[in-house]
C-alpha positions in Angstrom: 8.3 -3.7 21.3 11.1 -6.3 21.4 8.7 -9.2 21.9 6.7 -8.5 18.8 9.2 -9.6 16.2 9.9 -12.8 18.1 6.4 -13.8 19.2 4.3 -12.3 16.5 6.7 -12.2 13.6 5.9 -8.6 12.7 8.0 -6.8 10.1 10.3 -3.9 10.9 8.0 -1.5 9.1 5.0 -2.6 11.2 7.1 -2.1 14.4 7.9 1.4 13.4 4.2 2.1 12.7 3.2 0.8 16.1 5.9 2.7 17.9 4.6 5.9 16.2 1.0 5.1 17.3 2.2 4.6 20.9 4.2 7.9 20.9 1.0 9.7 19.7 -0.9 8.0 22.5 1.5 8.9 25.2 1.8 12.4 24.0 -2.0 12.8 24.2 -2.0 11.3 27.7 0.7 13.8 28.8 -1.4 16.7 27.5 -4.3 15.4 29.6 -2.1 15.2 32.7 -1.8 11.4 32.8 1.9 10.6 33.4 1.5 7.2 35.1 0.0 4.1 33.5 -1.5 3.3 36.9 -3.7 6.3 36.6 -4.9 5.3 33.1 -8.7 5.0 32.7 -10.9 3.6 30.0 -12.3 7.1 29.4 -8.7 8.4 28.6 -8.2 5.6 26.0 -11.6 6.2 24.4 -10.9 10.0 24.3 -7.7 9.3 22.3 -9.5 6.9 19.9 -12.0 9.6 19.2 -9.3 12.3 19.0 -7.2 10.8 16.2 -7.9 13.6 13.7 -8.4 13.3 9.9 -7.8 9.6 9.8 -9.4 7.1 7.5 -11.4 4.1 9.0 -8.5 1.8 8.2 -6.0 4.0 10.0 -8.3 4.4 13.0 -8.6 0.6 13.1 -4.8 0.3 13.0 -4.4 2.6 16.0 -7.0 0.6 17.9 -5.1 -2.7 17.1 -1.9 -1.2 18.4 -3.5 0.1 21.6 -5.2 -3.2 22.4 -2.0 -5.1 22.1 -0.1 -2.6 24.2 -2.7 -2.4 26.9 -3.0 -6.2 27.1 0.8 -6.5 27.4 0.9 -3.8 30.1 -1.7 -5.6 32.1 0.0 -9.0 31.8 3.3 -7.5 33.0 1.7 -5.7 35.9 2.0 -2.2 34.6 -1.8 -1.8 34.7 -4.1 -2.9 37.6 -6.7 -4.1 35.2 -7.0 -5.1 31.5 -8.2 -2.0 29.7 -7.6 -3.4 26.2 -11.3 -3.5 25.4 -11.5 0.3 25.9 -9.5 0.8 22.7 -12.3 1.1 20.2 -11.9 -0.6 16.9 -14.4 0.4 14.2 -15.7 -2.4 12.0 -14.3 -2.3 8.6 -15.6 -4.2 5.6 -13.3 -5.3 2.9 -13.9 -4.6 -0.8 -16.6 -2.0 -0.1 -15.2 0.2 -2.9 -13.9 -0.8 -6.3 -10.2 0.1 -6.9 -9.7 2.9 -9.4 -8.1 1.6 -12.6 -6.9 3.9 -15.2 -7.9 3.5 -18.9 -5.0 2.7 -21.3 -4.8 6.2 -22.6 -4.7 7.8 -19.2 -2.1 5.3 -18.0 0.3 6.1 -20.8 -0.3 9.8 -20.5 0.5 9.5 -16.8 3.8 7.6 -17.5 4.9 10.2 -20.0 4.0 13.2 -17.7 7.5 13.9 -16.6 10.4 15.9 -17.9 13.0 13.2 -18.6 15.6 15.7 -19.5 16.4 16.1 -15.7 18.0 13.5 -13.4 15.0 13.6 -11.0 12.6 13.2 -14.0 14.4 10.1 -15.2 14.3 8.7 -11.7 10.6 9.4 -11.2 9.8 7.9 -14.7 11.6 4.7 -13.8 9.8 4.4 -10.5 6.4 4.9 -12.1 7.2 2.4 -14.8 8.1 -0.3 -12.3 4.8 0.2 -10.6 2.8 0.2 -13.9 4.5 -2.7 -15.6 4.9 -5.1 -12.6 2.5 -3.7 -10.0 5.3 -3.5 -7.5 4.6 -2.0 -4.0 6.3 1.2 -3.1 8.2 -0.6 -0.4 9.7 -3.1 -2.9 10.6 -0.3 -5.4 12.3 1.6 -2.6 14.3 -1.4 -1.5 15.6 -2.4 -4.9 19.4 -2.6 -5.1 21.9 -2.8 -8.0 22.8 -6.5 -7.2 19.2 -7.6 -7.8 19.3 -6.6 -11.5 20.6 -9.3 -13.8 21.2 -7.3 -17.0 22.7 -10.1 -19.0 19.8 -12.5 -18.4 17.2 -9.8 -18.6 15.5 -10.3 -15.2 15.6 -9.1 -11.6 14.8 -10.6 -8.3 13.4 -9.0 -5.2 12.6 -10.0 -1.7 9.1 -8.7 -1.1 9.2 -6.4 1.9 5.6 -6.9 3.0 5.1 -10.7 2.4 8.7 -12.0 2.4 8.8 -14.5 -0.5 11.3 -13.8 -3.4 9.9 -12.8 -6.7 11.8 -13.1 -10.1 10.5 -10.9 -13.0 11.6 -10.4 -16.6 13.3 -7.1 -17.3 11.1 -5.6 -19.9 12.9 -3.5 -22.6 11.3 -0.2 -21.7 12.0 -0.8 -18.0 15.6 -1.7 -18.7 16.1 1.5 -20.7 14.5 3.6 -18.0 16.6 2.1 -15.3 19.8 2.5 -17.3 19.0 6.2 -18.0 18.3 6.8 -14.4 21.5 5.2 -13.2 23.9 6.6 -15.9 22.6 10.2 -16.4 22.6 12.3 -13.3 22.3 9.9 -10.4 24.1 11.6 -7.4 27.4 10.2 -6.2 26.5 8.0 -3.2 27.8 4.8 -1.6 24.2 3.4 -1.4 23.5 0.4 -3.5 19.8 1.2 -3.9 18.5 1.9 -7.4 16.7 5.1 -6.2 18.1 7.7 -3.8 17.3 11.2 -2.8 18.7 13.8 -5.2 19.1 16.5 -2.5 21.6 16.2 0.3 22.0 13.8 2.0 21.9 11.6 -1.1 20.8 8.5 0.7 18.0 5.9 0.1 14.5 6.9 0.9 13.4 6.2 4.4 11.0 3.2 5.0 8.1 5.5 5.8 8.3 7.2 2.4 5.6 5.7 0.1 6.9 7.6 -3.0 3.4 9.1 -3.3 4.8 12.5 -4.3 6.2 11.0 -7.5 2.7 9.9 -8.4 0.9 13.1 -7.3 3.1 15.3 -9.5 2.2 13.2 -12.5 -1.5 13.3 -11.7 -1.4 17.1 -11.5 0.4 17.4 -14.8 -2.3 15.4 -16.7 -5.2 17.0 -14.9 -6.2 13.9 -12.8 -5.4 15.4 -9.4 -9.1 15.6 -8.4 -9.9 12.1 -9.7 -11.4 10.0 -6.8 -9.4 7.1 -5.6 -5.8 6.6 -4.3 -3.2 9.2 -5.2 -0.1 7.0 -4.8 1.6 4.3 -6.7 -1.0 1.7 -5.6 -3.3 3.1 -8.3 -0.9 1.8 -10.9 -0.9 -1.6 -9.1 -4.7 -1.7 -9.2 -4.6 -0.8 -12.9 -2.3 -3.6 -13.8 -4.3 -6.2 -11.8 -7.5 -5.0 -13.5 -6.0 -5.1 -17.0 -4.6 -8.6 -16.4 -8.1 -9.8 -15.2 -9.7 -8.2 -18.3 -7.2 -10.1 -20.5 -8.4 -13.4 -19.1 -5.5 -14.1 -16.8 -6.4 -16.5 -13.9 -6.6 -14.9 -10.5 -3.8 -17.2 -9.2 -1.4 -15.9 -11.9 -2.3 -12.3 -11.0 -1.8 -13.1 -7.3 1.6 -14.6 -8.0 2.8 -11.6 -9.9 1.5 -9.1 -7.3 3.1 -11.1 -4.5 -0.1 -12.0 -2.7 -0.2 -14.9 -0.3 -4.0 -15.2 -0.5 -6.4 -14.7 -3.4 -8.6 -12.6 -1.1 -5.9 -9.9 -1.3 -6.1 -10.1 -5.1 -9.8 -9.4 -5.1 -9.1 -6.1 -3.5 -6.6 -5.1 -6.2 -8.8 -6.0 -9.2 -11.7 -4.0 -10.5 -14.9 -5.7 -11.7 -14.9 -6.0 -15.5 -18.3 -4.5 -16.2 -17.9 -5.2 -20.0 -17.4 -8.9 -19.3 -20.4 -9.0 -17.0 -22.6 -7.5 -19.7 -23.1 -10.7 -21.8 -24.0 -12.8 -18.8 -26.4 -10.4 -17.2 -30.1 -11.5 -17.1 -32.7 -9.4 -18.8 -35.7 -8.2 -16.7 -38.0 -10.6 -18.5 -35.7 -13.6 -17.6 -35.6 -12.6 -14.0 -39.4 -12.4 -13.8 -39.8 -15.7 -15.6 -37.5 -17.4 -13.1 -39.1 -15.8 -10.0 -41.5 -17.9 -8.0 -45.2 -17.0 -8.2 -46.6 -14.7 -5.6 -49.3 -16.2 -3.5 -52.2 -13.9 -2.7 -54.7 -14.1 0.0 
């Protein structure tokens, strides 16, 4: 794994994910009695790719990418007698096959208020959800926010985006500033950590990189009766909602992409929902379609 950050430029979080995939793979091989890479077969690899239980197509594809890279590396270094990377099955996955689920304004505000802010954990969770709803921040960026990044006097904060890298400076909205101040002043556990958000049960340390803060969102969905609503259950639903509302308000896609921290507009397409109301006025009536259609030749 040491060559990946130098030759491929992979982020630390991606390295952890790939290491987890490989541990799963090696454990599966050990259960099947394969303890030496020299004895590895294409059938063993395909069995693991089929075995990965309860995984979404995107996760299965991620496993396949990890295995292909590992098997190709093992062959090039002589740990495998032949290149078995093609045996790692990668299912085809089409982007934008589903519309992201965006919450209506009433449901969004109800979701934000669905927390008991009389408790320290409630104030923390409210601030987390507000950051996701008002700025569309990724869970990784919220988790990594530190005290030094908040400029209270100038009313702004700057973050280094964990996923894409570029810095992003955003205005500190009044309701966000109030929520952050309440979370920090009233009940935040004593800790040496400089992160804005920490665990409230011992040890009171920052959240681990693998924590997507999804529990904070799921608790709110249950409180407002949206737990069974289709779509994503984590903070990304608030990110999709913000992107869709900005698009409906007439904001250019480039502006939305800059705010969400996207490098490419194609990523923004996946975060915005089609504005069906805006499509209504430009939709062609059936008579117009028939009038424009070429005549059908018979005989």
